[in-house]
C-alpha positions as CSV (number, residue, x, y, z in Angstrom):
1,M,-19.1,4.6,7.3
2,A,-19.2,0.9,6.6
3,Q,-20.1,-1.4,9.5
4,R,-17.1,-3.7,8.7
5,P,-14.7,-1.3,6.8
6,L,-11.9,-2.8,4.7
7,I,-8.9,-0.8,4.5
8,W,-6.1,-1.6,2.3
9,A,-2.7,0.1,3.2
10,F,-0.9,0.0,-0.2
11,G,2.8,1.1,0.1
12,D,6.3,0.1,0.7
13,S,8.3,-1.2,3.6
14,L,6.9,1.4,5.9
15,T,3.5,-0.1,5.3
16,A,4.7,-3.6,5.3
17,G,6.3,-3.3,8.7
18,Y,9.9,-4.0,7.7
19,G,12.0,-5.5,10.5
20,L,8.9,-5.9,12.8
21,P,6.9,-8.8,14.0
22,P,3.6,-8.8,12.2
23,R,1.6,-7.6,15.2
24,Q,3.9,-4.5,15.7
25,G,3.7,-3.2,12.0
26,F,1.6,-0.4,10.7
27,T,-1.4,-2.4,9.6
28,A,-1.8,-4.5,12.8
29,Q,-1.4,-1.3,14.9
30,L,-3.9,0.7,12.8
31,Q,-6.4,-2.1,12.9
32,A,-6.1,-2.3,16.7
33,A,-6.4,1.5,17.0
34,L,-9.6,1.6,15.0
35,R,-11.1,-1.3,16.9
36,R,-10.2,0.5,20.3
37,D,-11.7,3.8,18.8
38,G,-15.0,2.2,18.3
39,I,-14.7,0.6,14.8
40,A,-14.9,-2.8,16.1
41,K,-15.0,-4.7,12.8
42,A,-12.4,-2.7,11.1
43,E,-10.0,-4.8,8.9
44,V,-6.7,-3.3,7.7
45,R,-5.0,-5.4,5.1
46,N,-1.3,-5.1,4.4
47,G,-0.4,-4.2,0.8
48,G,3.0,-3.2,1.6
49,V,6.1,-4.4,-0.4
50,S,9.5,-3.6,0.8
51,G,11.6,-1.7,-1.7
52,D,8.7,-0.8,-3.9
53,T,8.9,2.4,-5.9
54,A,5.8,4.3,-7.1
55,R,6.2,2.4,-10.3
56,Q,6.4,-0.9,-8.9
57,G,3.3,-0.1,-6.8
58,R,1.5,1.0,-9.9
59,A,2.5,-2.4,-11.8
60,R,0.8,-4.5,-8.8
61,L,-2.2,-2.3,-8.0
62,A,-4.8,-4.3,-10.1
63,W,-3.5,-7.6,-8.9
64,G,-3.5,-6.4,-5.4
65,L,-7.1,-5.1,-5.6
66,R,-8.2,-8.6,-7.0
67,G,-6.4,-10.2,-4.1
68,L,-8.5,-8.5,-1.5
69,G,-11.7,-10.3,-2.6
70,A,-13.7,-7.3,-2.0
71,K,-13.9,-3.6,-2.8
72,P,-12.0,-1.7,-0.1
73,D,-13.7,1.1,1.8
74,L,-10.5,2.9,1.8
75,V,-7.0,2.6,0.3
76,I,-4.0,4.4,2.0
77,V,-1.6,5.1,-0.6
78,E,1.9,5.3,0.9
79,L,4.5,5.2,-1.9
80,G,7.5,7.4,-2.9
81,A,10.1,7.0,-0.1
82,N,12.1,4.4,-2.2
83,D,11.9,6.8,-5.3
84,M,13.3,9.5,-3.1
85,L,16.0,7.3,-1.6
86,R,17.1,6.2,-5.0
87,G,17.1,9.9,-6.2
88,L,14.5,9.2,-9.0
89,P,13.1,12.2,-10.8
90,P,10.2,13.6,-9.0
91,R,8.3,13.9,-12.2
92,Q,8.6,10.2,-12.6
93,T,7.3,9.5,-9.0
94,E,4.4,11.9,-9.6
95,D,3.4,10.4,-12.9
96,N,3.2,6.9,-11.3
97,L,1.3,8.1,-8.3
98,D,-1.1,9.9,-10.6
99,L,-1.8,6.7,-12.5
100,I,-2.4,4.8,-9.2
101,L,-4.9,7.6,-8.1
102,A,-6.6,7.7,-11.3
103,E,-7.3,4.0,-11.3
104,L,-8.6,4.0,-7.7
105,Q,-10.8,7.0,-8.6
106,R,-12.1,5.1,-11.7
107,R,-13.0,2.2,-9.5
108,Q,-14.7,4.8,-7.0
109,I,-12.4,3.6,-4.2
110,P,-11.8,6.6,-1.6
111,V,-8.2,7.2,-1.0
112,L,-6.0,8.8,1.8
113,I,-2.7,9.9,0.5
114,A,0.2,9.3,2.9
115,G,2.9,11.8,1.8
116,M,6.7,11.7,2.1
117,R,9.3,14.2,2.3
118,A,12.7,14.3,0.7
119,A,15.9,13.9,2.7
120,P,18.0,17.2,3.0
121,N,21.0,15.6,1.6
122,L,19.2,15.6,-1.9
123,G,19.5,19.2,-2.4
124,Q,17.1,22.0,-2.2
125,D,15.8,21.8,-5.8
126,Y,15.1,18.1,-5.4
127,R,13.5,18.5,-2.1
128,R,11.1,21.3,-3.4
129,R,10.0,19.3,-6.4
130,F,9.5,16.0,-4.5
131,D,7.8,17.6,-1.5
132,A,5.3,19.3,-3.9
133,I,4.1,16.0,-5.3
134,F,1.8,14.8,-2.6
135,P,-0.1,18.1,-1.9
136,R,-0.5,18.7,-5.6
137,L,-2.0,15.1,-6.2
138,A,-4.3,15.5,-3.2
139,K,-5.6,18.7,-4.6
140,A,-6.0,17.3,-8.1
141,Y,-8.0,14.2,-6.9
142,R,-9.7,16.0,-4.0
143,A,-8.3,13.4,-1.7
144,P,-7.3,13.8,1.9
145,L,-3.6,14.1,2.6
146,Y,-1.6,13.0,5.6
147,P,1.4,15.3,4.7
148,F,4.3,13.1,6.0
149,F,4.0,9.5,7.0
150,L,7.0,9.6,9.3
151,D,5.8,12.8,11.0
152,G,7.1,12.7,14.7
153,V,9.4,9.8,14.1
154,A,11.7,10.7,11.4
155,G,15.2,11.9,12.8
156,N,14.4,10.4,16.3
157,R,16.8,7.5,16.8
158,A,14.9,6.2,19.7
159,L,12.0,5.6,17.3
160,I,13.9,4.2,14.4
161,Q,15.4,0.7,13.9
162,S,19.2,0.2,13.7
163,D,19.0,0.6,9.8
164,G,18.4,4.3,10.4
165,L,15.3,4.3,8.1
166,H,12.4,2.1,9.4
167,P,10.4,2.9,12.5
168,N,10.5,0.5,15.4
169,A,7.2,-0.5,17.1
170,R,7.2,2.7,19.3
171,G,7.7,4.7,16.1
172,V,4.8,2.8,14.4
173,S,2.5,3.7,17.3
174,I,3.3,7.3,16.9
175,I,2.5,7.1,13.2
176,V,-0.7,5.3,13.8
177,R,-1.8,7.7,16.6
178,R,-1.2,10.8,14.3
179,I,-2.8,9.3,11.1
180,L,-5.8,7.8,12.8
181,P,-8.0,10.9,12.8
182,G,-7.3,11.3,8.9
183,V,-8.2,7.6,8.4
184,R,-11.3,8.0,10.5
185,Q,-12.3,11.1,8.4
186,A,-11.5,9.4,5.1
187,L,-13.8,6.5,6.1
188,R,-16.7,8.8,6.3
């Protein structure tokens, strides 16, 4: 593990910390948790853009990596929620995520895939096809998978902002606590 690991959280509004003060968002809470957990010089950079689909993420990947100024030790890829909310074809989402992962692999940058699950109102067929994207890509790239970014938070109104979609600070703290072991493992 690098002495000063640089982690880039690359995603959408869930990564960006939509609706939260900067210190309460995912990247700030993850960095604080890593430091409390003994990785004192860990730096987690925020690569979240609210509203981004996997296609939009793919379009800004190279630019975002250049903007880091250094090769990250880990990229957490958290995209797909907006694809699902817009009802985009799961194949399209998978193709764009595949291109993102292929580019990160080409650059020899380790990845942790943060999965998403489809909302039940989209129907069983859509849900089955969408939910299969993340495990399939993790297997294809031999990348660690955190199966559901909102695990333990989705559906719990006490942990969600008034928009009904985005986690509040307490919700983010649960996400961070649950994903932390996977982040630590992926940094090895």
